[in-house]
N, C-alpha and C positions, 0 to 999 in steps of 0.2 A: 629752460623750457619747462613750463607747467604741465601738471598731470593731465589738464584738460586737452592740451595740444598733442598728446601722445596717440598714435594710431593704436588700434586693437592689438595688433601683433606686438607693438613696442611694449604695451602695458602687460600682456601675457609673458613676454621675455623677462621684464623687470620683476614680475612676481615669482617666476621661477627662480631667478637669482636670489631674491630675498629669502625664499624658502630654504636654501641650502647654505645660506651665510650663518653658520651656527658657530658659537664660541669654540675656541680651540680646546678648552677643557671637555666639552661634550664630544668633540672629534676623538680625543684620546680615550675617553671612556668607551665610545663606540668601537674603536680599534681593539681595545682590551677584550670587548665581549666577542668580537669576530674571531680574535686569536684563540680565545678560550673555547669558542664553539668547535673550532677545528679539532680540539683535543677530547671533546665529549664522546664517550663510547657510544656504540650503536644502542638503539632502543632496546630495553629489557636487560642492559648490563650497567654496572655501576663501577666507580673506581674503587679499588680495594680500601676498605676502612672508611668509605664515605657514604653518607645518605643524602638523598636529594635535599633534604631540609637542613643539612650542616650549615652553621653560620659561616664556616670558612669558605663554603662553597659560594655563597652569596657575597662575601667580602672579595673573592677573586673576581666576581662578575661585576664589581663596581659598587657594592653596597658599602656602607660605612663600617670598617673593621670593628669587631667587637673585641673587648678586652679578654685576654685568655682568662679562663676560669680554672681553678684548681679544684679537682674532684676530691672530696674527702675519702681518705682511705677507710674502706669498710672491713671490718674483721669477718672472715669467713665463718659462717656458722659451723658448729662442730658436727662432724658427721658421726653417725653411729656405725661403727666398724663391725665387721663380721665377728661374732662372738665365739666361735670355735673355728679351728683350722680344719680344712677339708681332710678327711681321713680316707684311707683305702678301706674296702670291705673287711679285710682281716685286721686292720687296725681298730676298727669300730668295734668288731667282735671282741678283740682282746680287751678293749675298754669296758665293754659290758661285763666280761668275764670277771675282771678285777673288782668291778663294783659289786657283783654278786658275792664274790669271796669275802668281801669286807661284811656284807650283810650277814652272811652265814656265820662268820667269826665273831659278830657283835662289834665290829670296829668301823661301822659306817661313819662316813665323814659328813654326809648331808651336804654335798657341794652346791654352789650356785643357787642358794636359797635367800640370799640376803637383799636388802634394798638396792644396792648398787647393780646386782644382776638384773633385778626387776626393771630399773632405768635403761639399762643397756638394750633390753629386748623390746622397747616401745616401738621402734620403727622397722625392725626386721627380726627374722628367726633364721637359725642355721642349725638344726638338729643333725646329729650325726648318726642316728638310727631311728628307724620306724619299728614300733613294737605293736603287731597286730595280735591281741590276746583275747582270752575269754573275759567276760564281764564279771566273773566271780569276785566277790569283795575281798577274797584272801590273795588276790593276785594283782596287787597295785604295782604296776610296772616300775614307776620312778623309786618306789621304796626298795624293791627286791634287787634292783640294779644299782642302787645308791646313787641316783641322779638327781638333777635339780631342774630349775627353770630353763626351757630352751634347749635341753639336751636331747630329749626324744619326742618324736611325733607319734602319738598314741592313738590307735584305733581299736574299739572293743565291741564285741557282740557275744551273746551267749553261745558258748562252744566254738568261738572264732569261726562263725559261719560266714561264708563269702556271699555277697550280693552286689548289686550294681553300685550302691553307695559306697560300700567298702572298696570295691575296685576303683572307683573314681578318687577316693581319698588317698589310696595307695599310689595310684598313678600321678597324682598332684604332687605327692612327696618326692617321687622319683624325677619327674620331668620338670618340676618348678623349683623345688627345694634342693634337688640333687643329692638326696639322702644316700649314702653308700651302703646301707644294710637294712633289710626287712626281716624282721624276727616274727615267726609265727609261734606264738606262745600258748601251749596247752598246760593242763595240770592234772594231777591224780585226783580221784573222786570226783571228777566233773559231773555235775548234774544233768548237763545236756546230753552227754555221751551215755550216761546211766539211763536217762528217759528213753533215749533211742534203743537201747539194748532191751529194755522191759517191752516196748512196743512191738519189737520184732518177736520176742518170746511169746507175748500173750495175744498178739494180733489186734490189739486195741490201740488206736491211734489217738493222741491228745487232740483237743478241739482248738479250733481257730488258729491264731498265729503261732502257737507253740508247735502245732502240727507241721508248719512250714520249717522250723529249725530242725525237728526229727527227721523229715524227709531229706533235708540237705546233709545231715550227719550220717544217714543210713548207709551210703556207700563205704564209708570208713568202717562201720561196725561190721557190715557184710564181709570186707576184706579180711578183718581180723578173724571172723568165724571160719571163713574158707581156709585160712591158714592155721587153724587150730588154737588160736588165742582167744580164750574166753573171759580173761580177767579185764575188768574195767581199765585198770591202769595200762595194760597192754594195748587196749583199744584207743586209749588217749594218745599214746605214742604214735600209733598207726594214723590216727586222725590228724595229728600235727604234720606228720610226713605228707599225707595225701592233700592236705590243704595247701601246702607249699607248691606241691605239683601242680594242683588245679589253679593256683594263682598264676604260675607261668603259662599254664595252657589257655588261660581265660584273658590274659593281658598282653598283647604284643608289645606295648610300650615297656613293661617290665621285663619281659622276655629279651628285648632288644638290649636293655641296660645290662642285664646279666650276660648276654652274649659279648659285649664289648668290655666286660670287666669293670664297669663303673658302679655297679651294684650287685649285691649277693642276697640270695634268699635263704634262710636257714630255718629249720624246725626245732623248736626247743620244748622240753617237758620238764615242768617245775614240780618239785616234791614239797608238799605243804609242810610236812613236819620238819624236814631238814632245811628247807629254804634254798635248796641248791637247783639252779637251772642247768639242765643237761642237754648238750647238742645232740640231736638225733638225726638230722639230716642237713645237707647244704648243697646249695647250687652257686657256684661262682666264688666260693670263699677262698679256695687255695689257688 
């Protein structure tokens, strides 16, 4: 029967049949895809270890399998390890005390000052103590405690005066660097304490920003005078003690660290002639 003699219904039926007469190879491929689709996880989820762009995914779906590739083994880049072990507050103070004893006796070791130490500290720091001291040129913290690079986080102002920038620096050392010890370091013959005593005695205040230093040290000097201590070096000790107390009163972050015994705050008075650092107060050390 020729195509012209077919009715419209017969031609439609013949076209429908030809449409689905597909090669067996395509049928198998379609079945594979249907089977695969039944195992595809819901939208938004993936097979463990698979990406939607994985070649193995497309191979399972009927694409031409790709040759397995061997990924080159890459050596892990060396990590910079912590350079000092986490110490307790008492251990940190012991280490400072031993370093100061070496300095006093003339047996300083000058540790952690070589090129290898410098390279270790490129990516991180882990100081074991914070030294908040006077800016006096005779009070170089790393020298009098025989320390090296990365050992101490140092903050200095004239008369170790507290302000917002100092408090922020000290809170950073505790909350970010997790330093176990804060040392408030004063010294005898302190010029800032002497200027404050003279201002109180004469009634003449220094000009401009030096006045701000004097005003902040005044409570310590008044405390000494009230208790009958009129010598500058006695006032220096009182000022170190009271600065440590004000630090805890001003910073809830540091006070909390002392409360949970992760950090201690100590007051230290340094003797210029002897080179000795004397503990005068402590909170959380024992």
